[in-house]
C-alpha positions in Angstrom: 0.0 0.0 0.1 2.8 2.5 1.0 4.5 1.7 -2.3 1.3 2.6 -4.3 1.1 5.8 -2.4 4.7 6.7 -3.1 4.0 6.2 -7.0 1.0 8.2 -6.9 2.9 11.1 -5.1 5.7 10.9 -7.5 3.8 10.4 -10.8 0.2 11.8 -10.3 -0.6 10.8 -13.9 0.3 7.3 -15.3 3.3 7.1 -17.6 1.8 6.3 -21.0 5.3 5.4 -22.2 6.6 5.7 -25.9 4.3 4.8 -28.6 5.5 1.8 -30.9 7.9 3.0 -33.4 6.8 3.0 -37.0 9.6 3.0 -39.5 9.6 5.6 -42.2 9.4 4.6 -45.8 12.8 6.2 -46.5 14.2 4.0 -43.7 13.1 0.7 -45.1 13.4 1.6 -48.8 16.9 2.2 -50.2 15.5 3.7 -53.2 13.4 6.1 -51.3 16.2 6.9 -49.1 18.4 7.9 -51.9 15.5 9.8 -53.4 15.1 11.8 -50.3 18.9 12.6 -50.2 18.7 13.9 -53.7 15.8 16.1 -52.9 17.6 17.6 -50.0 20.9 18.0 -52.1 19.0 19.7 -54.9 17.5 22.2 -52.5 21.0 23.1 -51.2 22.6 22.9 -54.7 20.3 25.5 -56.2 21.0 28.1 -53.6 24.6 29.1 -55.1 22.8 29.4 -58.4 20.2 31.7 -57.1 22.6 33.7 -55.3 24.7 34.1 -58.4 21.5 35.1 -60.0 20.9 37.7 -57.4 24.5 39.5 -58.3 23.9 39.3 -62.0 20.5 41.0 -61.7 21.9 43.6 -59.2 24.6 44.6 -61.7 23.1 44.0 -65.1 19.3 44.7 -65.0 18.6 48.4 -65.7 17.0 50.2 -62.9 14.7 51.7 -65.3 12.9 48.4 -66.2 9.6 48.1 -64.6 6.9 45.4 -64.2 3.2 46.2 -64.9 0.8 43.6 -63.8 -2.6 43.9 -62.3 -2.1 47.6 -61.6 1.2 46.9 -60.1 4.2 49.3 -61.2 7.4 48.1 -59.5 11.0 48.2 -60.7 11.9 44.9 -62.4 15.2 44.8 -60.6 13.4 44.8 -57.1 11.1 42.0 -58.0 13.9 39.8 -59.2 16.2 40.5 -56.4 13.3 39.7 -53.9 12.5 36.4 -55.8 16.0 35.2 -56.1 17.1 35.9 -52.6 13.7 34.9 -51.1 13.7 31.4 -52.8 17.4 30.9 -52.0 16.6 31.3 -48.3 13.4 29.2 -48.8 15.2 26.1 -50.3 17.7 26.3 -47.4 14.7 25.9 -44.9 13.0 23.4 -47.2 16.1 21.3 -47.5 16.6 21.5 -43.8 13.0 20.3 -43.1 13.2 17.5 -45.5 16.5 16.4 -44.0 15.0 16.2 -40.6 11.9 14.6 -41.8 13.2 11.8 -44.0 16.9 11.3 -43.2 17.8 12.3 -39.6 17.3 9.8 -36.9 13.6 9.0 -36.1 13.7 7.2 -32.8 11.8 9.0 -29.8 13.4 9.2 -26.4 12.2 10.3 -23.2 13.9 11.3 -19.8 13.2 12.6 -16.4 13.5 16.2 -15.8 16.7 17.2 -13.9 17.6 20.2 -11.9 18.9 23.3 -13.9 22.4 23.0 -12.7 24.5 20.1 -14.4 27.3 18.2 -12.9 30.3 16.9 -14.6 28.8 13.6 -15.3 25.8 15.2 -16.8 27.9 17.5 -19.2 30.0 14.6 -20.4 26.6 12.9 -21.1 25.4 15.9 -23.0 28.6 15.9 -25.0 27.9 12.2 -25.7 24.3 13.2 -27.1 25.9 15.8 -29.3 28.1 13.4 -30.8 25.1 11.0 -31.1 23.0 13.8 -32.7 26.0 14.0 -35.4 25.6 10.6 -36.1 22.0 10.6 -36.3 22.0 13.5 -38.8 23.7 10.9 -41.3 26.2 13.6 -42.4 29.2 11.2 -41.9 27.4 8.9 -44.5 25.6 11.3 -46.6 28.4 13.1 -48.1 26.3 14.8 -50.8 24.2 16.7 -48.4 27.2 17.8 -46.3 29.1 19.2 -49.3 26.0 21.1 -50.9 25.1 22.5 -47.6 28.8 23.8 -47.1 28.5 25.5 -50.3 24.8 26.7 -49.9 25.0 28.5 -46.6 28.3 30.6 -47.4 26.8 31.6 -50.7 23.8 33.2 -49.1 26.4 35.9 -47.8 27.2 36.8 -51.3 24.1 38.8 -52.1 24.4 40.8 -48.8 28.2 41.3 -49.4 27.4 42.7 -52.9 24.9 45.0 -51.8 26.9 46.3 -48.7 30.1 47.0 -50.9 27.8 48.8 -53.4 26.5 51.3 -50.9 29.0 53.9 -52.2 32.4 54.4 -53.6 35.1 52.3 -52.1 36.9 54.8 -49.7 40.3 54.6 -50.7 43.0 57.4 -50.6 41.8 58.8 -53.9 38.2 58.7 -53.1 38.7 60.3 -49.8 40.8 62.9 -51.3 38.2 63.9 -53.9 35.3 63.7 -51.4 35.3 64.0 -47.6 38.8 65.5 -47.4 38.1 68.5 -49.5 35.4 71.3 -49.5 34.3 73.9 -52.1 36.7 76.5 -50.7 39.1 77.6 -53.1 41.7 80.4 -53.6 39.8 83.7 -54.2 36.3 82.5 -52.8 34.8 85.2 -50.8 33.9 84.7 -47.2 29.9 85.5 -46.7 27.5 85.5 -43.9 25.7 82.1 -43.8 22.1 83.6 -44.0 22.3 86.6 -46.2 25.3 85.8 -48.2 26.8 89.3 -47.7 30.4 89.8 -48.3 32.3 90.6 -45.2 34.8 93.6 -45.1 37.8 93.1 -42.8 37.6 96.8 -41.5 33.8 96.2 -40.6 34.6 93.5 -38.1 35.1 94.6 -34.4 37.5 93.0 -31.9 35.8 90.2 -30.0 33.2 89.6 -32.7 32.3 86.2 -34.2 30.4 85.7 -37.4 29.0 82.5 -38.8 30.0 82.4 -42.5 30.1 80.2 -45.5 31.8 80.4 -49.1 30.1 82.6 -51.5 30.1 79.9 -54.2 27.5 77.9 -52.0 25.1 79.8 -53.9 25.7 78.1 -57.0 24.2 75.0 -55.4 20.7 76.5 -54.6 19.1 74.5 -57.5 20.3 71.1 -55.8 19.3 71.2 -51.9 21.0 67.8 -51.2 24.6 69.0 -52.8 24.0 72.2 -50.9 23.6 70.5 -47.5 26.5 68.2 -48.1 28.7 71.1 -49.2 27.5 73.2 -46.2 28.3 70.4 -43.7 32.0 70.6 -44.6 32.6 74.2 -45.6 30.7 76.0 -42.7 33.1 78.4 -41.0 33.3 80.9 -38.0 35.3 84.2 -38.3 36.7 85.9 -35.0 38.5 89.0 -34.5 41.0 89.2 -31.7 43.5 91.6 -30.6 46.7 90.6 -32.3 48.7 91.4 -29.2 46.8 88.8 -27.2 47.0 85.7 -29.4 49.6 83.3 -30.6 50.2 83.2 -34.5 53.0 80.7 -35.5 55.3 81.6 -38.0 53.9 79.1 -40.5 50.4 80.9 -40.2 51.4 84.5 -40.4 49.9 85.1 -43.7 46.7 83.0 -42.8 45.0 86.0 -40.9 44.2 89.7 -41.5 45.1 92.0 -38.5 43.9 89.4 -35.9 40.9 88.1 -38.0 41.0 84.4 -38.1 38.8 81.9 -39.8 38.1 78.2 -38.6 35.9 75.2 -39.5 32.5 75.5 -37.6 32.5 71.6 -37.4 33.7 70.0 -34.2 36.6 67.5 -34.7 35.0 65.1 -32.1 31.7 64.0 -33.7 31.1 67.0 -36.2 28.6 69.1 -34.2 28.3 72.7 -35.3 30.0 75.0 -32.7 29.8 78.8 -32.1 29.8 79.2 -28.3 32.4 82.0 -28.2 34.1 83.3 -24.9 35.8 86.5 -26.0 37.8 87.0 -23.0 39.5 83.5 -23.0 39.4 83.3 -26.9 37.9 79.7 -26.3 35.2 78.1 -28.6 33.1 75.4 -26.8 31.2 72.6 -28.5 27.6 72.3 -27.1 27.4 68.5 -27.6 30.4 67.2 -25.6 32.1 70.4 -24.2 35.3 70.1 -26.4 36.9 73.5 -26.1 39.3 75.0 -28.8 41.6 77.9 -28.1 41.1 80.1 -31.2 44.0 82.4 -30.0 46.4 79.5 -30.3 45.6 77.9 -33.7 42.5 76.1 -32.5 44.2 73.6 -30.2 42.1 71.6 -28.0 42.2 72.6 -24.2 39.4 70.5 -23.0 37.0 67.7 -23.8 37.0 64.6 -25.9 38.1 66.1 -29.4 41.6 64.7 -30.1 42.8 67.3 -32.9 42.8 71.0 -33.4 40.0 72.7 -35.2 41.0 73.2 -39.0 42.0 76.8 -39.8 41.3 78.3 -43.3 43.8 80.5 -44.7 42.3 83.9 -45.6 43.3 87.4 -47.0 41.5 90.4 -48.5 40.8 91.4 -52.0 41.5 94.6 -53.8 38.2 96.2 -52.1 39.2 94.7 -48.6 36.7 91.9 -48.5 37.8 88.6 -47.0 38.7 85.7 -49.4 40.1 82.4 -49.0 43.7 81.8 -49.9 43.1 78.0 -50.5 41.1 75.2 -49.3 41.5 73.8 -45.6 44.9 72.2 -45.5 43.5 69.2 -43.4 40.1 67.4 -43.5 37.5 69.1 -41.6 35.1 67.4 -39.3 35.3 64.1 -37.2 38.4 62.0 -37.4 38.5 58.6 -39.1 41.2 55.9 -38.8 42.4 56.2 -42.3 43.1 59.9 -42.3 46.7 61.3 -42.3 47.0 63.3 -38.9 50.7 64.3 -39.7 49.6 67.8 -40.9 47.3 68.6 -38.0 48.4 71.6 -36.0 49.7 70.7 -32.5 50.6 73.2 -29.8 54.0 74.8 -30.3 54.1 74.0 -34.2 55.5 76.6 -36.5 
């Protein structure tokens, strides 16, 4: 009687056991087994072809082609890319499901629930089960499935890799020099106010004054808002006038200023925030984002904060009428730093 009570307490529901195992057709018929293997291999083998087709469509189907069907108007390239990429992923899934249904081991097992923590013996047992699972997968015997799967899965990365690489020009030295490392500033370009585009005369600037400015040729991009925004993001400047007796002007930059008027990039060298918080008494310029502080009275060197390099200075002079003009483009890239750039020309405290 006590034995019955103990069983009832431990197992309130009678254990129904495992149903009688019924062999699958593929397990008893060698021809069916080989047919299932070929089906799975065909699914995996088609994936590289679809991935290659994805790449071909991406590069060779014109973006102007369109599909017109039942009121649908869509780019033909998008339709084919979706079909080829989607079917490739679908075939990997179908092949995996068929592999599990018809080829992998089909014997049911059961075990008692165990505590969450595993002792060394349990871990060793788990490893044994892993090895048993590998054996149950039949991969050691089904070489064709293993080989096609090894080709199918890596090939799915090909479409993703191609689309990522084609997001823009490869950022080599030549590309960087022609794009992010240059602005629309050039010799003879007038400095103008950033809203009214009014030319700035040197004699009109008072000591302590700061002016937010831009290159005059930015007006040539009015017809293209995107190009204008991109150019402004790099070419925006600030102009300050300080008492020449209170600032340090290195010998190498004597002709970069006009009677204490200096011009610097408005873009912080930390993460690219626009800056114009000007402290007249200290000659410091503060970035509102992360408090990087630059000494404009000493060639824009960093005196506080996370910025790692000096604020780029634009060489300026005046034209025959006394208006401020650029002597050249910036001599170093403006904006945030990046690991490929050459930092050897950045100004450092004490440089001449």
